N, C-alpha and C positions, 0 to 999 in steps of 0.2 A: 525759424529764428524767433518769431513773436512768442510762441509757446515756451521756448527755452528761457527767454528773458523773463517772462511772467513767472515761471517756476522758480527762477533764481531771485525774484524780487527786484529785478532791475528795471529801470525806466528806459525803454527803447525810444530814442529820439526820432530816428528815421531809418529807413533802409535805402542804401545807395547802391548804384550799379555802375561799375567801371568796365566798359567793354573794350578797352584797349588791348587787343589780342596780341599784337607783336611784342612790344616792350615799351618801357618808358622813353618818351621823347623829351630830352632835356635841352633847354636853351641855356647853355653855360653862361653866356654873357649876361643874360637877364636873370639868371638863377630861377628859372621858371620850368615847371613840368607841364607839358602839353597833354594832359589827360583830364577830360571834362568831368568824368565821374569822381576822380580823386579830388579835383578842385571843389566840386559840389559838396563833398564830404567834409573837406577841411574848412570851408567857409563858416559854418556855424560854431566851430570850435573857439572862435575869438569872442563869442558872446555867451557861451554856455560852459559852466564848470563840469569837466568830465572826470569821473573817478576811475573808470576802467576803459 
């Protein structure tokens, strides 16, 4: 992934891992998804402008 991004001229922010093997666990009432890896990936999006 790092080499591919470098070849494309993309700035790789980080590599995240989501090991939720079963499926998404959704708390409908709180509108939350109980997946740690996904949440760790989404958190920086509020402070970084993403083009892709």
